[in-house]
PDB file of N, CA, C and O in Angstrom, chain B, residues numbered from 101:
ATOM      1  N   MET B 101     271.055 311.899  39.542  1.00  0.00           N
ATOM      2  CA  MET B 101     270.354 311.220  40.616  1.00  0.00           C
ATOM      3  C   MET B 101     269.342 310.226  40.063  1.00  0.00           C
ATOM      4  O   MET B 101     269.230 309.098  40.542  1.00  0.00           O
ATOM      5  N   LYS B 102     268.606 310.667  39.042  1.00  0.00           N
ATOM      6  CA  LYS B 102     267.598 309.788  38.443  1.00  0.00           C
ATOM      7  C   LYS B 102     268.256 308.557  37.831  1.00  0.00           C
ATOM      8  O   LYS B 102     267.731 307.447  37.928  1.00  0.00           O
ATOM      9  N   ARG B 103     269.411 308.764  37.198  1.00  0.00           N
ATOM     10  CA  ARG B 103     270.099 307.641  36.575  1.00  0.00           C
ATOM     11  C   ARG B 103     270.552 306.635  37.634  1.00  0.00           C
ATOM     12  O   ARG B 103     270.445 305.430  37.410  1.00  0.00           O
ATOM     13  N   ARG B 104     271.047 307.091  38.760  1.00  0.00           N
ATOM     14  CA  ARG B 104     271.474 306.201  39.844  1.00  0.00           C
ATOM     15  C   ARG B 104     270.294 305.392  40.370  1.00  0.00           C
ATOM     16  O   ARG B 104     270.434 304.206  40.668  1.00  0.00           O
ATOM     17  N   THR B 105     269.152 306.021  40.483  1.00  0.00           N
ATOM     18  CA  THR B 105     267.953 305.328  40.961  1.00  0.00           C
ATOM     19  C   THR B 105     267.552 304.230  39.982  1.00  0.00           C
ATOM     20  O   THR B 105     267.210 303.121  40.392  1.00  0.00           O
ATOM     21  N   VAL B 106     267.595 304.535  38.710  1.00  0.00           N
ATOM     22  CA  VAL B 106     267.242 303.553  37.688  1.00  0.00           C
ATOM     23  C   VAL B 106     268.228 302.391  37.716  1.00  0.00           C
ATOM     24  O   VAL B 106     267.818 301.234  37.619  1.00  0.00           O
ATOM     25  N   ILE B 107     269.509 302.678  37.847  1.00  0.00           N
ATOM     26  CA  ILE B 107     270.531 301.634  37.892  1.00  0.00           C
ATOM     27  C   ILE B 107     270.353 300.786  39.153  1.00  0.00           C
ATOM     28  O   ILE B 107     270.421 299.558  39.092  1.00  0.00           O
ATOM     29  N   ALA B 108     270.127 301.436  40.290  1.00  0.00           N
ATOM     30  CA  ALA B 108     269.928 300.695  41.540  1.00  0.00           C
ATOM     31  C   ALA B 108     268.695 299.800  41.452  1.00  0.00           C
ATOM     32  O   ALA B 108     268.732 298.645  41.877  1.00  0.00           O
ATOM     33  N   CYS B 109     267.614 300.324  40.908  1.00  0.00           N
ATOM     34  CA  CYS B 109     266.389 299.514  40.744  1.00  0.00           C
ATOM     35  C   CYS B 109     266.626 298.349  39.799  1.00  0.00           C
ATOM     36  O   CYS B 109     266.095 297.259  40.009  1.00  0.00           O
ATOM     37  N   SER B 110     267.419 298.571  38.761  1.00  0.00           N
ATOM     38  CA  SER B 110     267.731 297.496  37.817  1.00  0.00           C
ATOM     39  C   SER B 110     268.489 296.369  38.507  1.00  0.00           C
ATOM     40  O   SER B 110     268.204 295.193  38.281  1.00  0.00           O
ATOM     41  N   PHE B 111     269.447 296.727  39.342  1.00  0.00           N
ATOM     42  CA  PHE B 111     270.196 295.705  40.086  1.00  0.00           C
ATOM     43  C   PHE B 111     269.289 294.932  41.039  1.00  0.00           C
ATOM     44  O   PHE B 111     269.420 293.717  41.184  1.00  0.00           O
ATOM     45  N   VAL B 112     268.383 295.633  41.677  1.00  0.00           N
ATOM     46  CA  VAL B 112     267.453 294.972  42.596  1.00  0.00           C
ATOM     47  C   VAL B 112     266.572 293.991  41.833  1.00  0.00           C
ATOM     48  O   VAL B 112     266.358 292.866  42.283  1.00  0.00           O
ATOM     49  N   ILE B 113     266.066 294.413  40.690  1.00  0.00           N
ATOM     50  CA  ILE B 113     265.200 293.543  39.878  1.00  0.00           C
ATOM     51  C   ILE B 113     265.979 292.326  39.393  1.00  0.00           C
ATOM     52  O   ILE B 113     265.467 291.207  39.431  1.00  0.00           O
ATOM     53  N   ILE B 114     267.192 292.530  38.944  1.00  0.00           N
ATOM     54  CA  ILE B 114     268.011 291.407  38.482  1.00  0.00           C
ATOM     55  C   ILE B 114     268.315 290.450  39.634  1.00  0.00           C
ATOM     56  O   ILE B 114     268.236 289.233  39.472  1.00  0.00           O
ATOM     57  N   ALA B 115     268.659 291.001  40.789  1.00  0.00           N
ATOM     58  CA  ALA B 115     268.951 290.161  41.951  1.00  0.00           C
ATOM     59  C   ALA B 115     267.723 289.352  42.363  1.00  0.00           C
ATOM     60  O   ALA B 115     267.839 288.170  42.686  1.00  0.00           O
ATOM     61  N   LEU B 116     266.563 289.975  42.354  1.00  0.00           N
ATOM     62  CA  LEU B 116     265.333 289.254  42.694  1.00  0.00           C
ATOM     63  C   LEU B 116     265.030 288.163  41.671  1.00  0.00           C
ATOM     64  O   LEU B 116     264.629 287.060  42.042  1.00  0.00           O
ATOM     65  N   ALA B 117     265.217 288.460  40.405  1.00  0.00           N
ATOM     66  CA  ALA B 117     264.943 287.470  39.356  1.00  0.00           C
ATOM     67  C   ALA B 117     265.868 286.273  39.494  1.00  0.00           C
ATOM     68  O   ALA B 117     265.424 285.130  39.381  1.00  0.00           O
ATOM     69  N   VAL B 118     267.136 286.520  39.735  1.00  0.00           N
ATOM     70  CA  VAL B 118     268.093 285.426  39.889  1.00  0.00           C
ATOM     71  C   VAL B 118     267.794 284.646  41.165  1.00  0.00           C
ATOM     72  O   VAL B 118     267.825 283.416  41.153  1.00  0.00           O
ATOM     73  N   GLY B 119     267.513 285.323  42.240  1.00  0.00           N
ATOM     74  CA  GLY B 119     267.226 284.664  43.511  1.00  0.00           C
ATOM     75  C   GLY B 119     265.967 283.834  43.491  1.00  0.00           C
ATOM     76  O   GLY B 119     265.907 282.784  44.129  1.00  0.00           O
ATOM     77  N   CYS B 120     264.970 284.282  42.776  1.00  0.00           N
ATOM     78  CA  CYS B 120     263.690 283.561  42.730  1.00  0.00           C
ATOM     79  C   CYS B 120     263.665 282.467  41.685  1.00  0.00           C
ATOM     80  O   CYS B 120     262.770 281.622  41.691  1.00  0.00           O
ATOM     81  N   SER B 121     264.637 282.473  40.790  1.00  0.00           N
ATOM     82  CA  SER B 121     264.602 281.486  39.717  1.00  0.00           C
ATOM     83  C   SER B 121     265.189 280.142  40.130  1.00  0.00           C
ATOM     84  O   SER B 121     265.018 279.153  39.417  1.00  0.00           O
ATOM     85  N   GLY B 122     265.870 280.086  41.255  1.00  0.00           N
ATOM     86  CA  GLY B 122     266.462 278.821  41.709  1.00  0.00           C
ATOM     87  C   GLY B 122     265.381 277.817  42.032  1.00  0.00           C
ATOM     88  O   GLY B 122     264.416 278.136  42.727  1.00  0.00           O
ATOM     89  N   HIS B 123     265.536 276.605  41.530  1.00  0.00           N
ATOM     90  CA  HIS B 123     264.550 275.540  41.747  1.00  0.00           C
ATOM     91  C   HIS B 123     265.057 274.642  42.862  1.00  0.00           C
ATOM     92  O   HIS B 123     266.110 274.017  42.729  1.00  0.00           O
ATOM     93  N   GLN B 124     264.320 274.576  43.956  1.00  0.00           N
ATOM     94  CA  GLN B 124     264.720 273.722  45.062  1.00  0.00           C
ATOM     95  C   GLN B 124     264.301 272.294  44.756  1.00  0.00           C
ATOM     96  O   GLN B 124     263.152 272.030  44.402  1.00  0.00           O
ATOM     97  N   ARG B 125     265.247 271.382  44.897  1.00  0.00           N
ATOM     98  CA  ARG B 125     264.977 269.975  44.608  1.00  0.00           C
ATOM     99  C   ARG B 125     264.492 269.283  45.865  1.00  0.00           C
ATOM    100  O   ARG B 125     265.000 269.521  46.961  1.00  0.00           O
ATOM    101  N   TYR B 126     263.518 268.436  45.692  1.00  0.00           N
ATOM    102  CA  TYR B 126     262.982 267.651  46.796  1.00  0.00           C
ATOM    103  C   TYR B 126     263.857 266.433  47.069  1.00  0.00           C
ATOM    104  O   TYR B 126     263.956 265.971  48.205  1.00  0.00           O
ATOM    105  N   HIS B 127     264.490 265.918  46.018  1.00  0.00           N
ATOM    106  CA  HIS B 127     265.319 264.718  46.130  1.00  0.00           C
ATOM    107  C   HIS B 127     266.712 265.038  45.617  1.00  0.00           C
ATOM    108  O   HIS B 127     266.898 265.960  44.824  1.00  0.00           O
ATOM    109  N   GLN B 128     267.675 264.278  46.071  1.00  0.00           N
ATOM    110  CA  GLN B 128     269.054 264.475  45.650  1.00  0.00           C
ATOM    111  C   GLN B 128     269.240 264.115  44.178  1.00  0.00           C
ATOM    112  O   GLN B 128     269.959 264.809  43.459  1.00  0.00           O
ATOM    113  N   HIS B 129     268.605 263.048  43.729  1.00  0.00           N
ATOM    114  CA  HIS B 129     268.708 262.608  42.338  1.00  0.00           C
ATOM    115  C   HIS B 129     267.397 262.891  41.618  1.00  0.00           C
ATOM    116  O   HIS B 129     266.338 262.962  42.243  1.00  0.00           O
ATOM    117  N   SER B 130     267.472 263.050  40.323  1.00  0.00           N
ATOM    118  CA  SER B 130     266.267 263.237  39.536  1.00  0.00           C
ATOM    119  C   SER B 130     265.454 261.945  39.518  1.00  0.00           C
ATOM    120  O   SER B 130     265.996 260.858  39.315  1.00  0.00           O
ATOM    121  N   LEU B 131     264.162 262.077  39.730  1.00  0.00           N
ATOM    122  CA  LEU B 131     263.292 260.904  39.720  1.00  0.00           C
ATOM    123  C   LEU B 131     262.523 260.779  38.421  1.00  0.00           C
ATOM    124  O   LEU B 131     261.711 259.867  38.264  1.00  0.00           O
ATOM    125  N   GLY B 132     262.766 261.667  37.507  1.00  0.00           N
ATOM    126  CA  GLY B 132     261.968 261.654  36.290  1.00  0.00           C
ATOM    127  C   GLY B 132     260.580 262.191  36.595  1.00  0.00           C
ATOM    128  O   GLY B 132     260.398 262.940  37.555  1.00  0.00           O
ATOM    129  N   ASP B 133     259.627 261.823  35.803  1.00  0.00           N
ATOM    130  CA  ASP B 133     258.248 262.275  35.988  1.00  0.00           C
ATOM    131  C   ASP B 133     257.609 261.496  37.132  1.00  0.00           C
ATOM    132  O   ASP B 133     257.413 260.287  37.012  1.00  0.00           O
ATOM    133  N   PRO B 134     257.277 262.169  38.250  1.00  0.00           N
ATOM    134  CA  PRO B 134     256.675 261.451  39.377  1.00  0.00           C
ATOM    135  C   PRO B 134     255.358 260.760  39.026  1.00  0.00           C
ATOM    136  O   PRO B 134     254.972 259.797  39.688  1.00  0.00           O
ATOM    137  N   ALA B 135     254.671 261.239  38.000  1.00  0.00           N
ATOM    138  CA  ALA B 135     253.388 260.639  37.613  1.00  0.00           C
ATOM    139  C   ALA B 135     253.541 259.181  37.215  1.00  0.00           C
ATOM    140  O   ALA B 135     252.577 258.419  37.284  1.00  0.00           O
ATOM    141  N   GLN B 136     254.742 258.778  36.799  1.00  0.00           N
ATOM    142  CA  GLN B 136     254.951 257.367  36.426  1.00  0.00           C
ATOM    143  C   GLN B 136     254.910 256.448  37.640  1.00  0.00           C
ATOM    144  O   GLN B 136     254.859 255.227  37.493  1.00  0.00           O
ATOM    145  N   TYR B 137     254.932 257.032  38.846  1.00  0.00           N
ATOM    146  CA  TYR B 137     254.883 256.242  40.074  1.00  0.00           C
ATOM    147  C   TYR B 137     253.504 256.291  40.717  1.00  0.00           C
ATOM    148  O   TYR B 137     253.380 256.211  41.939  1.00  0.00           O
ATOM    149  N   GLN B 138     252.494 256.419  39.914  1.00  0.00           N
ATOM    150  CA  GLN B 138     251.113 256.448  40.398  1.00  0.00           C
ATOM    151  C   GLN B 138     250.659 255.008  40.633  1.00  0.00           C
ATOM    152  O   GLN B 138     250.448 254.254  39.684  1.00  0.00           O
ATOM    153  N   ALA B 139     250.514 254.637  41.890  1.00  0.00           N
ATOM    154  CA  ALA B 139     250.089 253.275  42.220  1.00  0.00           C
ATOM    155  C   ALA B 139     249.510 253.262  43.626  1.00  0.00           C
ATOM    156  O   ALA B 139     249.833 254.107  44.461  1.00  0.00           O
ATOM    157  N   HIS B 140     248.652 252.285  43.866  1.00  0.00           N
ATOM    158  CA  HIS B 140     248.146 252.053  45.213  1.00  0.00           C
ATOM    159  C   HIS B 140     249.170 251.231  45.979  1.00  0.00           C
ATOM    160  O   HIS B 140     249.756 250.289  45.444  1.00  0.00           O
ATOM    161  N   PHE B 141     249.376 251.596  47.225  1.00  0.00           N
ATOM    162  CA  PHE B 141     250.350 250.901  48.053  1.00  0.00           C
ATOM    163  C   PHE B 141     250.102 249.393  48.104  1.00  0.00           C
ATOM    164  O   PHE B 141     251.046 248.622  47.933  1.00  0.00           O
ATOM    165  N   PRO B 142     248.851 248.942  48.335  1.00  0.00           N
ATOM    166  CA  PRO B 142     248.619 247.487  48.407  1.00  0.00           C
ATOM    167  C   PRO B 142     248.961 246.740  47.115  1.00  0.00           C
ATOM    168  O   PRO B 142     249.292 245.555  47.151  1.00  0.00           O
ATOM    169  N   ASP B 143     248.882 247.432  45.981  1.00  0.00           N
ATOM    170  CA  ASP B 143     249.234 246.784  44.716  1.00  0.00           C
ATOM    171  C   ASP B 143     250.732 246.489  44.630  1.00  0.00           C
ATOM    172  O   ASP B 143     251.144 245.539  43.965  1.00  0.00           O
ATOM    173  N   MET B 144     251.537 247.297  45.299  1.00  0.00           N
ATOM    174  CA  MET B 144     252.986 247.074  45.302  1.00  0.00           C
ATOM    175  C   MET B 144     253.388 246.076  46.390  1.00  0.00           C
ATOM    176  O   MET B 144     254.342 245.318  46.217  1.00  0.00           O
ATOM    177  N   ASP B 145     252.665 246.077  47.500  1.00  0.00           N
ATOM    178  CA  ASP B 145     252.973 245.232  48.658  1.00  0.00           C
ATOM    179  C   ASP B 145     252.428 243.823  48.416  1.00  0.00           C
ATOM    180  O   ASP B 145     251.398 243.441  48.972  1.00  0.00           O
ATOM    181  N   THR B 146     253.125 243.065  47.589  1.00  0.00           N
ATOM    182  CA  THR B 146     252.600 241.773  47.148  1.00  0.00           C
ATOM    183  C   THR B 146     252.586 240.709  48.237  1.00  0.00           C
ATOM    184  O   THR B 146     251.800 239.765  48.155  1.00  0.00           O
ATOM    185  N   ASN B 147     253.443 240.837  49.263  1.00  0.00           N
ATOM    186  CA  ASN B 147     253.424 239.828  50.326  1.00  0.00           C
ATOM    187  C   ASN B 147     252.567 240.250  51.525  1.00  0.00           C
ATOM    188  O   ASN B 147     252.444 239.500  52.494  1.00  0.00           O
ATOM    189  N   GLY B 148     251.975 241.448  51.462  1.00  0.00           N
ATOM    190  CA  GLY B 148     251.034 241.884  52.483  1.00  0.00           C
ATOM    191  C   GLY B 148     251.628 242.204  53.841  1.00  0.00           C
ATOM    192  O   GLY B 148     250.918 242.144  54.845  1.00  0.00           O
ATOM    193  N   ASP B 149     252.924 242.548  53.906  1.00  0.00           N
ATOM    194  CA  ASP B 149     253.543 242.843  55.202  1.00  0.00           C
ATOM    195  C   ASP B 149     253.526 244.336  55.554  1.00  0.00           C
ATOM    196  O   ASP B 149     254.191 244.758  56.500  1.00  0.00           O
ATOM    197  N   ASP B 150     252.774 245.126  54.800  1.00  0.00           N
ATOM    198  CA  ASP B 150     252.666 246.584  54.998  1.00  0.00           C
ATOM    199  C   ASP B 150     253.978 247.315  54.759  1.00  0.00           C
ATOM    200  O   ASP B 150     254.170 248.425  55.254  1.00  0.00           O
ATOM    201  N   MET B 151     254.875 246.703  54.009  1.00  0.00           N
ATOM    202  CA  MET B 151     256.137 247.309  53.614  1.00  0.00           C
ATOM    203  C   MET B 151     256.394 246.930  52.154  1.00  0.00           C
ATOM    204  O   MET B 151     256.041 245.835  51.716  1.00  0.00           O
ATOM    205  N   VAL B 152     257.003 247.838  51.420  1.00  0.00           N
ATOM    206  CA  VAL B 152     257.369 247.540  50.037  1.00  0.00           C
ATOM    207  C   VAL B 152     258.890 247.456  49.969  1.00  0.00           C
ATOM    208  O   VAL B 152     259.594 248.439  50.200  1.00  0.00           O
ATOM    209  N   SER B 153     259.374 246.279  49.653  1.00  0.00           N
ATOM    210  CA  SER B 153     260.816 246.058  49.522  1.00  0.00           C
ATOM    211  C   SER B 153     261.281 246.553  48.148  1.00  0.00           C
ATOM    212  O   SER B 153     260.469 246.880  47.282  1.00  0.00           O
ATOM    213  N   TRP B 154     262.598 246.599  47.969  1.00  0.00           N
ATOM    214  CA  TRP B 154     263.149 246.963  46.671  1.00  0.00           C
ATOM    215  C   TRP B 154     262.651 245.998  45.592  1.00  0.00           C
ATOM    216  O   TRP B 154     262.294 246.426  44.494  1.00  0.00           O
ATOM    217  N   ASP B 155     262.626 244.702  45.900  1.00  0.00           N
ATOM    218  CA  ASP B 155     262.182 243.712  44.914  1.00  0.00           C
ATOM    219  C   ASP B 155     260.722 243.943  44.514  1.00  0.00           C
ATOM    220  O   ASP B 155     260.382 243.859  43.334  1.00  0.00           O
ATOM    221  N   GLU B 156     259.869 244.230  45.480  1.00  0.00           N
ATOM    222  CA  GLU B 156     258.457 244.503  45.176  1.00  0.00           C
ATOM    223  C   GLU B 156     258.327 245.783  44.350  1.00  0.00           C
ATOM    224  O   GLU B 156     257.559 245.837  43.390  1.00  0.00           O
ATOM    225  N   PHE B 157     259.084 246.811  44.733  1.00  0.00           N
ATOM    226  CA  PHE B 157     259.031 248.090  44.013  1.00  0.00           C
ATOM    227  C   PHE B 157     259.510 247.918  42.579  1.00  0.00           C
ATOM    228  O   PHE B 157     258.884 248.413  41.642  1.00  0.00           O
ATOM    229  N   LYS B 158     260.622 247.215  42.416  1.00  0.00           N
ATOM    230  CA  LYS B 158     261.190 246.969  41.080  1.00  0.00           C
ATOM    231  C   LYS B 158     260.244 246.122  40.236  1.00  0.00           C
ATOM    232  O   LYS B 158     260.141 246.325  39.026  1.00  0.00           O
ATOM    233  N   ALA B 159     259.553 245.175  40.866  1.00  0.00           N
ATOM    234  CA  ALA B 159     258.594 244.351  40.117  1.00  0.00           C
ATOM    235  C   ALA B 159     257.418 245.196  39.625  1.00  0.00           C
ATOM    236  O   ALA B 159     256.897 244.964  38.534  1.00  0.00           O
ATOM    237  N   HIS B 160     257.007 246.167  40.423  1.00  0.00           N
ATOM    238  CA  HIS B 160     255.874 247.014  40.040  1.00  0.00           C
ATOM    239  C   HIS B 160     256.295 248.100  39.045  1.00  0.00           C
ATOM    240  O   HIS B 160     255.520 248.480  38.167  1.00  0.00           O
ATOM    241  N   PHE B 161     257.526 248.593  39.191  1.00  0.00           N
ATOM    242  CA  PHE B 161     258.069 249.628  38.302  1.00  0.00           C
ATOM    243  C   PHE B 161     259.380 249.126  37.708  1.00  0.00           C
ATOM    244  O   PHE B 161     260.451 249.533  38.158  1.00  0.00           O
ATOM    245  N   PRO B 162     259.319 248.254  36.713  1.00  0.00           N
ATOM    246  CA  PRO B 162     260.529 247.601  36.189  1.00  0.00           C
ATOM    247  C   PRO B 162     261.584 248.554  35.622  1.00  0.00           C
ATOM    248  O   PRO B 162     262.767 248.217  35.589  1.00  0.00           O
ATOM    249  N   GLU B 163     261.169 249.720  35.182  1.00  0.00           N
ATOM    250  CA  GLU B 163     262.117 250.668  34.579  1.00  0.00           C
ATOM    251  C   GLU B 163     262.733 251.613  35.601  1.00  0.00           C
ATOM    252  O   GLU B 163     263.486 252.512  35.228  1.00  0.00           O
ATOM    253  N   THR B 164     262.431 251.431  36.871  1.00  0.00           N
ATOM    254  CA  THR B 164     262.879 252.378  37.894  1.00  0.00           C
ATOM    255  C   THR B 164     264.357 252.240  38.211  1.00  0.00           C
ATOM    256  O   THR B 164     264.991 251.233  37.897  1.00  0.00           O
ATOM    257  N   ASP B 165     264.881 253.263  38.830  1.00  0.00           N
ATOM    258  CA  ASP B 165     266.276 253.328  39.240  1.00  0.00           C
ATOM    259  C   ASP B 165     266.338 253.160  40.764  1.00  0.00           C
ATOM    260  O   ASP B 165     265.431 253.615  41.461  1.00  0.00           O
ATOM    261  N   PRO B 166     267.372 252.527  41.291  1.00  0.00           N
ATOM    262  CA  PRO B 166     267.468 252.372  42.754  1.00  0.00           C
ATOM    263  C   PRO B 166     267.434 253.688  43.520  1.00  0.00           C
ATOM    264  O   PRO B 166     267.027 253.716  44.681  1.00  0.00           O
ATOM    265  N   HIS B 167     267.861 254.787  42.879  1.00  0.00           N
ATOM    266  CA  HIS B 167     267.838 256.091  43.548  1.00  0.00           C
ATOM    267  C   HIS B 167     266.414 256.507  43.902  1.00  0.00           C
ATOM    268  O   HIS B 167     266.194 257.192  44.901  1.00  0.00           O
ATOM    269  N   VAL B 168     265.459 256.100  43.094  1.00  0.00           N
ATOM    270  CA  VAL B 168     264.059 256.434  43.377  1.00  0.00           C
ATOM    271  C   VAL B 168     263.636 255.741  44.669  1.00  0.00           C
ATOM    272  O   VAL B 168     263.069 256.368  45.564  1.00  0.00           O
ATOM    273  N   PHE B 169     263.914 254.456  44.755  1.00  0.00           N
ATOM    274  CA  PHE B 169     263.562 253.709  45.960  1.00  0.00           C
ATOM    275  C   PHE B 169     264.248 254.311  47.182  1.00  0.00           C
ATOM    276  O   PHE B 169     263.621 254.475  48.228  1.00  0.00           O
ATOM    277  N   GLU B 170     265.524 254.638  47.057  1.00  0.00           N
ATOM    278  CA  GLU B 170     266.276 255.223  48.169  1.00  0.00           C
ATOM    279  C   GLU B 170     265.689 256.560  48.601  1.00  0.00           C
ATOM    280  O   GLU B 170     265.658 256.866  49.793  1.00  0.00           O
ATOM    281  N   ALA B 171     265.223 257.359  47.645  1.00  0.00           N
ATOM    282  CA  ALA B 171     264.612 258.649  47.976  1.00  0.00           C
ATOM    283  C   ALA B 171     263.291 258.465  48.710  1.00  0.00           C
ATOM    284  O   ALA B 171     262.962 259.240  49.608  1.00  0.00           O
ATOM    285  N   LEU B 172     262.538 257.446  48.333  1.00  0.00           N
ATOM    286  CA  LEU B 172     261.257 257.185  48.984  1.00  0.00           C
ATOM    287  C   LEU B 172     261.434 256.601  50.377  1.00  0.00           C
ATOM    288  O   LEU B 172     260.622 256.854  51.266  1.00  0.00           O
ATOM    289  N   ASP B 173     262.475 255.834  50.566  1.00  0.00           N
ATOM    290  CA  ASP B 173     262.753 255.190  51.852  1.00  0.00           C
ATOM    291  C   ASP B 173     263.412 256.212  52.780  1.00  0.00           C
ATOM    292  O   ASP B 173     264.612 256.135  53.046  1.00  0.00           O
ATOM    293  N   THR B 174     262.622 257.163  53.268  1.00  0.00           N
ATOM    294  CA  THR B 174     263.174 258.294  54.012  1.00  0.00           C
ATOM    295  C   THR B 174     263.818 257.902  55.333  1.00  0.00           C
ATOM    296  O   THR B 174     264.717 258.602  55.798  1.00  0.00           O
ATOM    297  N   ASP B 175     263.392 256.815  55.948  1.00  0.00           N
ATOM    298  CA  ASP B 175     264.035 256.399  57.193  1.00  0.00           C
ATOM    299  C   ASP B 175     265.186 255.414  56.943  1.00  0.00           C
ATOM    300  O   ASP B 175     265.820 254.933  57.882  1.00  0.00           O
ATOM    301  N   GLN B 176     265.444 255.124  55.662  1.00  0.00           N
ATOM    302  CA  GLN B 176     266.566 254.284  55.236  1.00  0.00           C
ATOM    303  C   GLN B 176     266.604 252.919  55.927  1.00  0.00           C
ATOM    304  O   GLN B 176     267.671 252.436  56.307  1.00  0.00           O
ATOM    305  N   ASN B 177     265.420 252.298  56.087  1.00  0.00           N
ATOM    306  CA  ASN B 177     265.372 250.975  56.711  1.00  0.00           C
ATOM    307  C   ASN B 177     265.279 249.843  55.685  1.00  0.00           C
ATOM    308  O   ASN B 177     265.120 248.680  56.056  1.00  0.00           O
ATOM    309  N   GLY B 178     265.377 250.184  54.393  1.00  0.00           N
ATOM    310  CA  GLY B 178     265.377 249.157  53.359  1.00  0.00           C
ATOM    311  C   GLY B 178     264.010 248.819  52.804  1.00  0.00           C
ATOM    312  O   GLY B 178     263.884 247.916  51.977  1.00  0.00           O
ATOM    313  N   SER B 179     262.983 249.529  53.245  1.00  0.00           N
ATOM    314  CA  SER B 179     261.637 249.306  52.707  1.00  0.00           C
ATOM    315  C   SER B 179     260.842 250.611  52.784  1.00  0.00           C
ATOM    316  O   SER B 179     261.185 251.529  53.528  1.00  0.00           O
ATOM    317  N   ILE B 180     259.787 250.660  52.005  1.00  0.00           N
ATOM    318  CA  ILE B 180     258.905 251.828  51.982  1.00  0.00           C
ATOM    319  C   ILE B 180     257.634 251.455  52.721  1.00  0.00           C
ATOM    320  O   ILE B 180     256.986 250.459  52.401  1.00  0.00           O
ATOM    321  N   ASP B 181     257.287 252.256  53.707  1.00  0.00           N
ATOM    322  CA  ASP B 181     256.022 251.999  54.401  1.00  0.00           C
ATOM    323  C   ASP B 181     254.933 252.904  53.823  1.00  0.00           C
ATOM    324  O   ASP B 181     255.196 253.770  52.988  1.00  0.00           O
ATOM    325  N   HIS B 182     253.727 252.683  54.282  1.00  0.00           N
ATOM    326  CA  HIS B 182     252.564 253.404  53.766  1.00  0.00           C
ATOM    327  C   HIS B 182     252.738 254.917  53.919  1.00  0.00           C
ATOM    328  O   HIS B 182     252.411 255.668  53.000  1.00  0.00           O
ATOM    329  N   ASP B 183     253.246 255.370  55.061  1.00  0.00           N
ATOM    330  CA  ASP B 183     253.427 256.806  55.298  1.00  0.00           C
ATOM    331  C   ASP B 183     254.458 257.406  54.348  1.00  0.00           C
ATOM    332  O   ASP B 183     254.253 258.504  53.830  1.00  0.00           O
ATOM    333  N   GLU B 184     255.551 256.710  54.115  1.00  0.00           N
ATOM    334  CA  GLU B 184     256.574 257.206  53.185  1.00  0.00           C
ATOM    335  C   GLU B 184     255.998 257.313  51.773  1.00  0.00           C
ATOM    336  O   GLU B 184     256.257 258.284  51.062  1.00  0.00           O
ATOM    337  N   TRP B 185     255.226 256.323  51.381  1.00  0.00           N
ATOM    338  CA  TRP B 185     254.643 256.324  50.041  1.00  0.00           C
ATOM    339  C   TRP B 185     253.694 257.507  49.863  1.00  0.00           C
ATOM    340  O   TRP B 185     253.739 258.201  48.848  1.00  0.00           O
ATOM    341  N   HIS B 186     252.836 257.730  50.858  1.00  0.00           N
ATOM    342  CA  HIS B 186     251.878 258.828  50.741  1.00  0.00           C
ATOM    343  C   HIS B 186     252.538 260.193  50.896  1.00  0.00           C
ATOM    344  O   HIS B 186     252.058 261.169  50.318  1.00  0.00           O
ATOM    345  N   ALA B 187     253.613 260.288  51.652  1.00  0.00           N
ATOM    346  CA  ALA B 187     254.357 261.546  51.742  1.00  0.00           C
ATOM    347  C   ALA B 187     254.953 261.899  50.379  1.00  0.00           C
ATOM    348  O   ALA B 187     254.925 263.058  49.963  1.00  0.00           O
ATOM    349  N   PHE B 188     255.491 260.894  49.691  1.00  0.00           N
ATOM    350  CA  PHE B 188     256.028 261.105  48.342  1.00  0.00           C
ATOM    351  C   PHE B 188     254.923 261.555  47.390  1.00  0.00           C
ATOM    352  O   PHE B 188     255.092 262.527  46.653  1.00  0.00           O
ATOM    353  N   LYS B 189     253.805 260.857  47.407  1.00  0.00           N
ATOM    354  CA  LYS B 189     252.712 261.197  46.505  1.00  0.00           C
ATOM    355  C   LYS B 189     252.180 262.599  46.778  1.00  0.00           C
ATOM    356  O   LYS B 189     251.894 263.354  45.849  1.00  0.00           O
ATOM    357  N   GLU B 190     252.050 262.939  48.049  1.00  0.00           N
ATOM    358  CA  GLU B 190     251.554 264.270  48.410  1.00  0.00           C
ATOM    359  C   GLU B 190     252.544 265.354  47.979  1.00  0.00           C
ATOM    360  O   GLU B 190     252.132 266.395  47.467  1.00  0.00           O
ATOM    361  N   ALA B 191     253.845 265.121  48.180  1.00  0.00           N
ATOM    362  CA  ALA B 191     254.865 266.094  47.820  1.00  0.00           C
ATOM    363  C   ALA B 191     254.889 266.368  46.321  1.00  0.00           C
ATOM    364  O   ALA B 191     255.310 267.442  45.891  1.00  0.00           O
ATOM    365  N   HIS B 192     254.437 265.398  45.521  1.00  0.00           N
ATOM    366  CA  HIS B 192     254.471 265.540  44.068  1.00  0.00           C
ATOM    367  C   HIS B 192     253.081 265.700  43.451  1.00  0.00           C
ATOM    368  O   HIS B 192     252.921 265.596  42.235  1.00  0.00           O
ATOM    369  N   GLY B 193     252.091 265.949  44.283  1.00  0.00           N
ATOM    370  CA  GLY B 193     250.742 266.207  43.768  1.00  0.00           C
ATOM    371  C   GLY B 193     250.070 265.012  43.141  1.00  0.00           C
ATOM    372  O   GLY B 193     249.187 265.177  42.300  1.00  0.00           O
ATOM    373  N   LEU B 194     250.463 263.816  43.524  1.00  0.00           N
ATOM    374  CA  LEU B 194     249.830 262.604  42.990  1.00  0.00           C
ATOM    375  C   LEU B 194     248.662 262.218  43.877  1.00  0.00           C
ATOM    376  O   LEU B 194     248.722 262.369  45.097  1.00  0.00           O
ATOM    377  N   ARG B 195     247.608 261.724  43.267  1.00  0.00           N
ATOM    378  CA  ARG B 195     246.444 261.296  44.030  1.00  0.00           C
ATOM    379  C   ARG B 195     246.220 259.810  43.838  1.00  0.00           C
ATOM    380  O   ARG B 195     246.656 259.210  42.856  1.00  0.00           O
ATOM    381  N   ASP B 196     245.514 259.227  44.826  1.00  0.00           N
ATOM    382  CA  ASP B 196     245.114 257.841  44.651  1.00  0.00           C
ATOM    383  C   ASP B 196     244.096 257.790  43.516  1.00  0.00           C
ATOM    384  O   ASP B 196     243.236 258.659  43.380  1.00  0.00           O
ATOM    385  N   HIS B 197     244.224 256.757  42.722  1.00  0.00           N
ATOM    386  CA  HIS B 197     243.275 256.605  41.606  1.00  0.00           C
ATOM    387  C   HIS B 197     242.357 255.442  41.850  1.00  0.00           C
ATOM    388  O   HIS B 197     241.491 255.155  41.024  1.00  0.00           O
TER     389      HIS B 197
END
C-alpha cells in the first residue's frame, strides 16, 4: 500500500511539473528581447499623425522583422497606435524612459 502511494504521488508530481513548465507565448513569432523596443511613441511617429506605420517603425528599429510590427498591430489596420504600443510595453514589463 505504501509503495502504491509513493508511486501515485510521484506521478502527480511529474504531471504537475510537466504541466507547469509549459511557457505560454504572447506572440505567434519570437520577437527577440523586448527591451530592444524601448522607445517613446512620439519618437517613432515622425509625421505626427498619432500612428506609427511600418516605414516609421523600420526607420526607428532598422534591425526589426515585419513579424514584430504585425504582432504589435493588434487590430491589423497597418499601423500601431498609442494604445497598441503601450499594451505591448506593459505586457513585456517595459517602462517609458
